[in-house]
N, C-alpha and C positions, 0 to 999 in steps of 0.2 A: 558519660555521658556526650553522646556526642551532636545540628538543629538538623512536612511529611511524614512522616511519623506516626502509629500511632494512634485512634483518641482517646488513648488511658495518659488520663492527668490533665487532659486539656478541658476546658469548663466550659459546656456549651454554650456556642454564639447567641442563642435566645438568650439563655441564662445572665449573657457578659450584657450586651442589648441592656435587659430591665436594671439590671442591680445600676448601667446606666444611668438610665433613664430617673431610679429612684434615688439613686445620689443629687441631680439635675432638681428636682422635686423637691430636695429640701435646702438647696443653693450648695453642693458637692461636688466639684466636677460638669460647673455651669458648661455653657455649649462656649466662652468666654475663652475658657480656659485649654479648648481642643489649639493643638499646633495648625498656627495661616502663614500664608504670607503675608509681607505688610510691607509699608513703606514707614513704618513709624522712626524717626530715633532708636536708635538701640537706648535701651535703658538695662542694663545687667544683675541677677540678683547681687545680696551683698556676701560682702568676703572678706578674710584678712586682705592687711596690704602689706605685711613683712615680704622681705625678697625671695624671688624663687630658691634658691641653696635654700632658706629655712625652712619655708614650706619644703619644700624634697625631705629636710632632714628626719622634721612631722610626720612626714609618710609612710617614709621609713621606718620609723622606730612604731611606731603609733597602728599605720596603715589607717581602715573601713574607722577604729577607731575617733583618727582625724575628721572623720565628716561626719558622725555623728556631736562630735563635740561643737562642730564649728553649727552646726545645726541648732542644735542647743540653745549657742551662745546667740547669734540671728534667729529665734524663734522662726523660724522658716525652711521649708522641708526641701527650697532647690536653695545651692547656696553658689556662690566661686571660686571658685580655686586658680592658682598657677602653679602646675608643675613640670617639668622637665618628660619631653616626649610629648604630654598633652598638652603643654602653654596654659592659655586662656581660658579656663576647662568651667565648664555649671557642670554641676552635682542635682539629680536630681533623684530624692529620694517619695515622691508622692507617688504612690499606686496611681490616682487615676490620670495623671499628669504619665507616667513612664505608661501605663496599659497603652495613655493618645501616640505618644512616641514610638511603642510599639505596632501600631497601625496605621499612623500618620503616612502618608506616597511619598515611596522614594524619591518620586520631583523635586520635595524639599529638606528629606534626613533621610541619609543609609549608611551601611556599617562601611565602616576606613575599609578600605580594601589594603593599604601600603600606608607607611610611615607610622608612628606613637604605638610601635611595640606589636603592630599586629599580628597577628600567627601568619595572613598570610604571605608573608616578610620570610617565614618560617617553611611553611608547606609549600610554593612553590604556587607559580602563578595559574597551573591546573587545580587548585585546590579549591572548596566552595566558600573559603575567607578569601579570597583572591578578587571571588566573582560579585557582580552588581546588577542590577538592570535586569533586563530579557537571558543575558547569558547565567545568572544566576537562578533567573525561575526556570530556566529549559533543565540544568545540572540538578534542580532539586528535583525537577518529574522527572528524572534517570535516578536518581537515589530514593527517593520515598518510599516505592513499591517491595525495597529490598527491605524495609526494617516495618512491617505493615501484616496484618491479619494472617492468613496461614502460613506466609511463610517465613513469621518473625516466631508464629510458634513453633517451628520446627525447627529453631535450633535452641528448645527445652533442655534436650539429652542431654547439647554439648554442654549449657553451662551445669548441671549436675555430674556429669560425666569431673570437670577437669575443680569442681567444688572437694567432691569425694577423695579423689586426687591426691589435692595438696593436704587437704585435713587429714589425711589417714597416717603421716608422722607428729602428727598435731603430742607436746606433754602435757604429763594430766598432774596437775595438782601444784604445778609453779606456774608463777605469772610470767608471760611472755608477749612479744611486739604482734601482735594478729596482721597490722598494715603492710608488710611484706607478702603476708598468706592470700589476702586480699590484691594484691596487685597481679600473685602467679593466679588469681585464680580468673582477674575481670582478662588478665592480656593474652591468656591460653582462650580464653571464650569465646574475644575480641577475633583473635588469631584464624579459631579453626570454621567461626564464620565466616572469615573473610574469604581464607582462601580454600576451604574444604578438602586440605590432605594433609598428611602427617611426613617426615623426610628432612634432610639434610636441609633447605632451603630453610624452612618451615623453624629449625631445632636454632638455626640462624638466625632469625628474627626475632626469635623469644630472648634471643640476650642482646640483642645489639638496642632493641626498640626502647627500654628505660633508659639505658643513658641517653641515647639518641633525645627522648624528648626531656630530659636535665638538662644539657646542654642546649638545646634550639630557647629553652625557658631561659636560660641566666642568658644566651645571649644576645634576645631579643627584649633584654634590659639594658643594654649600650645602643649610644644614635647608629643609627646606619653606617654611618660613617666612620666607625671604630668595629667596624662588621668584617672583617679581614685579615686572612689566613698567614700569619708573623711566623709562621714555625712550628716546633714538632707541637707545643703544651700551651700554645695558644686557646683559647675559646671558644671561638669560631673556626680554627682552621681542626681540630675534633671536627666541630660540628659536621664541617663539610668533609671530615674524611669517611664521617660514621652516616652522614646522607649518602655517597659513593658506594659503598658497603650495601646499604639498604638500596639502592638506585639495580645494583647489579641481583642481588639475591629473589628481587620483585622482575626485575628483566627475566629472569627464566622460570616463573611462575605463568608470568603472563605467555610467555612463546610454547608453558606444555599445553596451557589452558586454550590457545590457539590450533593449534594439534591434536587436541582432543575430540575423540571421535563422539563421543559422548557429551560433551557438553551443555546441550540442548536440553542434557535432563539433568543438570547439576543443580543446584539451587544455592550455593554459595557467592559472596556479593563478587567474586574476583571473574567468577564466567558471565554472570549478568550484565557486571561492567564491561567486557570482552565485546559480549555479545549488543549490548546497548546503540540505538539510533536516537539521532537529536529529529527531531523533527524535516529537515531538506536530510534525512539519512542519511547523516554523514557520522563516523562512529568518531568515539573517544580516541585521541590517540596517547600511544604508549607511556610518554610523559603526562601526560594530564594524567592517566588513571594510577600511574605511582605519587603521585602528586597529593591522589585525593585518599586510596589506600592509607599515606601516610597518617592523612587528617582525618580518619577512621581509627586508626588506630592508636593516635599518639592519641586523639580529646576518646575514645572508645573508653578508654582502659584506667588511663590515671585518676578521672574524674569518677569514675565507678569503683573503682579501689580505695577512692578516699571516701567516698557516702559510705560505703559498706564498713568500714572503719568507724567511721564516726555513730554508724547505730550501733557494734561491739560497746563505743564508750557509754554510748548514751543507755544505753539497755543497760552493763553492768552499776549505771548510778540512779537506774529506776525500778529495783528489781520487783514493783508491784506490775509494772507492762511486763516485765517479764517476765515473769508470772503465770499471767496472764495469754502471751504473747504460742507458750512454750505449750500451754490446756489450749493451745487455739489448733497449736500444728497436729499437736494425735491425736483431735477430733478431724480434721480433714477440713478446718477450714481457712481465710483468706483474708476477710475485711480487717482485721485488727492488721495485720502484718501490712495490709496497704495502707493503712492510716498510719503507721511504726515508716516505713517507708520516706512518705508524703512527712511527716513532722521534722523527723530530722534533718531532710532536705530542705525544711526552713527555717530550722534553728540554726542547723551548720554546713547553709550553704556554701559549696566546693570552689567556687569560680564567684567570688564575691562581687561583678562589676561586669557590664557591658556597655561599648562604647561605641557610640554614634555622633558624625558627626553634618553640621547642617551646612545643607547646598546652596541654601539663598536664608536672608532677612524674614526670623521666623517671627515670632508673638507666642508666647507660651507661658498662659496662663497672664498674669501680670508683668511678663519681661518681653520684650527684645531683644531678639538672642542674630550678633550678626552673622554673613554669611562665613565657611570655613572655620567654625567654634567646633572643637568637641562638647560634644555631651556625654556625664559618664553616668550610665545610670546604676545605682547602688543596690544591685541586688539582696543584698548582707540589711541593709537599712527598710527597704520595703515591706521584707517579710517582718517585721521587727513592727510594723504600723498595730498601733495598740488599737484603731475603729477596724481592721481587718480580723486581727486575732488576738482578742483579749488577753491579757496577760501573756501579751506574748514573750516573757523572758522564762517562763516555765517550759519544760516538756512534757507533752501533752495530744499524744495521738488521739487521742476521744478527743478530739477537736471535729479529726476529719470520719469520724462513723457515724454513718448514718446521714450524709450532706450529698446533695445531688448534683453539688458542684462548687469547687474552690474559688476561696478571693479575689480578684484578681493580683491581687499580690502576691500569688503565689507566683515565682515566676525564675526557680533553678532552670530553666531550660533558655532562659530571652525567651523572645516571642514574637511575632509577625515573620517575614517571610526569609527571617536569620534565625527560628525557631529551630532546636537541634534537632536533625533527624533523625538521630538513635535513640530520641528519648523515648519513645518505647523500647525499644529495644532496652534500654537501659535498666527500665521500670522491670523488668522480666526479668530480667539479671539479677536486679538484688531480693526481688523476691523468692526467683528459686536460692541463692543461694542461703539468706537467711533461711527460707524453710528448712533444707540441711542442716544448717550447723546446728537449729531448734531439737530437731529429730536427733541429730548423734548429739549433741553434748546439753552438760548441763552449764551455763555460766553462770559462776560464782561472782555476788552482788560485791558491789566495792565502797565505802563510804569515800574513799580519796577524791581531792579534790579534781575536777571537771577536768580534762589537756585542754591547753593553749591551740590556739589555730599557731599553723605553721605551712607558708605561703612552699611548695616543691617545684615551681619552674609552671606547673600550670594552672597545678590545682591545690587548692589550700587543706590540709589532714589533720587527724591528731598529733600536737609537736613532742608526744611521747609512742608514738607508734600503736595506740589502742591498742596497751597492754590491757591482760585478760589472764584469770584462771579457769579453766575449765576441765573438767571430768567429765569420761561417757555414759550413755545410758548406756541402760542393758540392752542387748539385740535383741529380744521379743518387743522393747516400747520401738525400736525401730524396722523390725520387719513389719509388722503390724500397722505401720500408719499407713495408707494410702495418697499418691503424689494426688496434690491437689490439682483439679481440671482444668488442661490448658485452658476452655473457654474463661477462666478468670482473667488473663491475659490479654482479654477483648473488649473487657466492657472500662464504659468508660468513666 
């Protein structure tokens, strides 16, 4: 999943505003909760006073469970922490405040473009993650149409082909990890959608990107001053060498695209970036194109692969939903499958948090937060809100069936001007892949405990690889199922 996008998965503006008005009428999310500039004295939310190293150890051991424990301890869904990289930070899990933060003016609050382990540090200065203000808005105008509407639907056959190619060798009747296969499906899909060609350069990228992403994630864990090439086996040195190989492969593909006489007829992302012009008629530089392509490939395959793996992990433990989904696929439907995707993303978000930073002293609810403070928006805790999702710990796709809009607490793709540009592509990819898997295989239910969360450098995936046992369905069943209408991927 990677922030323009199709409107699928995004609640309508009128619905959100109505929801806000209803909350304020009940005293929740009242106007005073809105983030505003202030000159009031600083008033930080409660938090532990233990030393930073001890807090760091607690976070490494328990991750967002630490935030949940502190939220319970202090009876507040806005808390203070002190962590390496983030420093004195404020963790926010109140859905109303989170929504307000996502829509607050960037004059007051903005996504950090450097430091604190931001992805822009690794993707490069031409990445969306390195841009802010007018430059970010200009880039989004270029990227948004690439993952929207008719062009988005043109990628559907690529996803089904990649899924069928990968599952052709799946073993029957014995347990195996499905995460590697989901990674191959997601990577192959985004590579072909991005470059539109097959060949040696694309094959090299298939081999390069997974290791490159892992090395990047590990490298961003350490402070910038420690990211140095100090030898053959230094983690950052290995990342830089892989990055140079990536840049060389992409430079070759960019050169080929610029020389392609039929480039105007192509619909792949590379061709569109090469032809793109900003409002001042300036093109993107080759290096910025390479940085943006790495951003799309890295964030676009790792997160979607992890979500697909979580879908398998959850469904194998909830056979009643698995059975209903299979019946729906056989009937050519898609509503429950879409609801299941949303519920997987809610209960097992692959990105636990989003980061913002104050550019001025702001009042947020009862708190006054100084300039330069990192704000950690806990996606995981916000999506466990009892008010937004009754019985939030349960896996219940039915909560999204027949609903016109999702609660504002559903934020797996972030929000505001930084919302994932590839949200629509990611949703379509999950839909097509799941449809194909359920059409081709019967997944054996299991009563094994749910798999733990495991952070893999960029995304959080099932710790045991989403293990499953599958059996091929009859050829008659598979061939008799009509593909879901492409229009399914354009609905809100």
